[in-house]
N, C-alpha and C positions, 0 to 999 in steps of 0.2 A: 472585532466585530465579524461573525462569522459570513462567509461570501461563498456563492456557489459556482463553480466553475465549469462552463457551458461548451465554451468554446476556445482555442488556442489563444485568440485574442484577448480574452478575460484574464488567460495566466499572464501574457504579457505585460498588460495594463498593470496588474498587481507588482510584477518584478519591475515596472519602469515607476512605481509609485514609492517602492522600496530602495531604490536608489538615486530620487531623484537630488538627495541632498548630499550624495557623495561628490568628494571633489574632484577625483579621477573616473569619470562616468565608463563604465565597461562597454566593451563594442556592441554593437545591434547584434552580431554574429552570439555574445557570450550571452546575449539578454534572451534570445530566444532558445539556446541551447538551457537556460537556467528556466524558462517558461516549461518547455517539455517537459525536463527534469520534476518541477513542481506538480504538472498534470499526473505524472507517473507515481510521484510521492503520495498522493491524497488517494491515487487510485482508479485514476480516468475522470472522463467525464461526466458531468451530473453530479458531482460529488462536493461537498460542502468542506472548504477552508476555513477551520476553525483556530481559534487562540492557541490551542495546544500543538497543533501542525503548524503553525507560524512560528511560534519559538522553537520546534525541533527543528526545522528547514535549514541546512546548513547553506545559505546563499553564497558564501565564497567559494565554495567547493564547487557547488551548482557552476557558477561561473568557468570553473575549468572542466567541465563535462565531467566531474566525479558523480557516479550515483551515490544516490541516498540511501542506505542499507540501514534495514533496522534490525535488531536483535531478534533471533528467533525461539522461541520455546517450544520444544517439544512435551505436550500432555498425553494422558492416557485415560480414556473413557473409564468411569466407575461401573458399578454395578446396574446403575440408572442414566445412561447416556443422556437421555433427553435433558437432564438436569444442566450439562454444559452449556445447552443452547437457551436457558432460562436468563432473567434481567440479572444482572452482578455477576455473571459466571463468564469464563471466557468466550464462550461462543455466542454471548448475545447480541441479536442483531445480525446473524451469518444470512449471507444473501447468495445464493448460489447462481442466481441471475445478475449479478452485478459486474462479472466480465465477459468478455468472448472467447471464442476457441483459440484464437490467437495469441490470449494471454498465458493459456497451457505452455506455450514453447519460449517464453519471456524469460529473461534471465531471471527477475526476480522470482517466478515460479518453479525455476530449475534449484534456485536456495532453498525452497520449501521442501522439493522431491527430495534433494542431498539430506536435508535435517532428519527426515522420516526413513532414510536410506532405501528409496525405492527407485525405480527406472522412472526416466523423464516422459516416458509413453505409456506409462500404468495408467490404464482406462479405469480402474475401480476410483482412482482418486478424484475429489472433488473440490476444486478451489472456489473461493468465495470472499467478496469482500465484508469487512469487520468498521464499526465505527471508529472514525477517525482517519479513513483511507487504509486503515490495516489490512493486509491479505490473511488469509487461512487455508491450510488442505487439510482435509479429512478423508478417509476412506470408510471404512464399514464402520458403523456409529453402534458398536457392542462392546462390551466389557472386555476392558484388557486392550482394545486398539489404539494406537496412538494417532494421535491430529497435530499439525505443526501451525503456531500461531505468530505473527509477527507482532512484535510491541511495539509502545511508543518510544 
């Protein structure tokens, strides 16, 4: 069942429900850490936690404080770059207002910068969210320019 996470309390409630049947309960600190990582994993507050994300979230790793990393694919715009943003294509649902300025300096953004081979302070790069809590980074939307997309 899809759930929208609007506060850290929502994320903590989800983590608690996932662990209520554990024989050995994780500590409260481990649960808080996992809740923070869950929020980051889905792309921030106000995002929907759907079944695909639930299946791919590694709860045991989150208890250990390990960041959930997604595979990053680097693609190249074709002769009609706007097609990449249409339904059924890699950048469908791209929202460049879904993240804040602080997200540009996050470890997650750094992985996208690195995948594109650009500096972390490159002001031409635009960071955005995609359905499923994924992030993407684009530069110029012209034929031949690369962009990076997190995969589920």
